[in-house]
N, C-alpha and C positions, 0 to 999 in steps of 0.2 A: 417688481422682482421678475415677473414673467418676461419682461423685455430683456433683462440681463440673460435669462435662460435661452431665449430665442437667438439673441445676438451671438452668444458664445457657445451655441449648440449643446446646451445642457438639457438633455432630453428627459431626464428623470427629475421629478419634483424633490425627491430625497437628495439627489446630487446638488440641485440648485440651492436648497437650504444649507447643505454642508459647505458649499462654496461661499455663499454670502456670510455664513458664520465666521469664516476666517479671512476673507478678502476685504481689506479696508476700502478699496476702490469701489467694490460692489456695494458695500454698506453706505458709502458716501453718495453714490448714485441713487440709492433707494431711500436716502435721507434717514438712515438708521445710525444711531450713535453706537459707541463701543459697548455700552452697557445695555442697549436695547435688545429685547428678545426677538428672535427670528420666528415668524409665524410657522405653524406646523405644516408639514408637506401636504396634509390632507386638504387644507384650505385651498391650495393651488390646484390640486387634482380636481376638486369639486368645481372650482371656478372655470378651469379649462374645459371640463366636460359639460357643465350645465349652462354656463353663461356665454362663453366665447365661441364655442363650436357652432352654435346656431346663428349667431349674429354676424360672423365673418369679420369682426372688428380688427383682429390681429392681422388677418390677410390684407385688409385695406391699408393698415399702417405699413406693412411690409411693401406692398405695391407702391405706396406713396414714396417711401424711402428709395426704392429702386428707380422710380420715375425721376426723383430729384437728382440721383447720382447720374443718370443718363443725361439729364438736362445740363448738368454742370461739367460733363465730359469725364467723369470719374469712372463711368461704366459704359461700355459700348458693345456692339455686336461682334467686333473683332476680338478673337481670343488670342491671348499671349501667354507665354510661359512665365514671364517675369512681369512684375508690376512696379512701377515707380511710386515711391512714397510721396 
């Protein structure tokens, strides 16, 4: 679920849980069924502050995704006002 939060700029754990509660696409990505309970926001807050901050794991994932986008030509140094789909 944290990946959904980072990708869609959901900076609050409470907001992330609320979005996953109602968005079926987010539930599908997180492998949650319609009847499944969403974890409490405090679980993500603790994980973010205790586990991931020190390890830099999420930063490495982000940097890897950016590197793949650059390698495939989807992202480059040239800035543009419009982006082709």
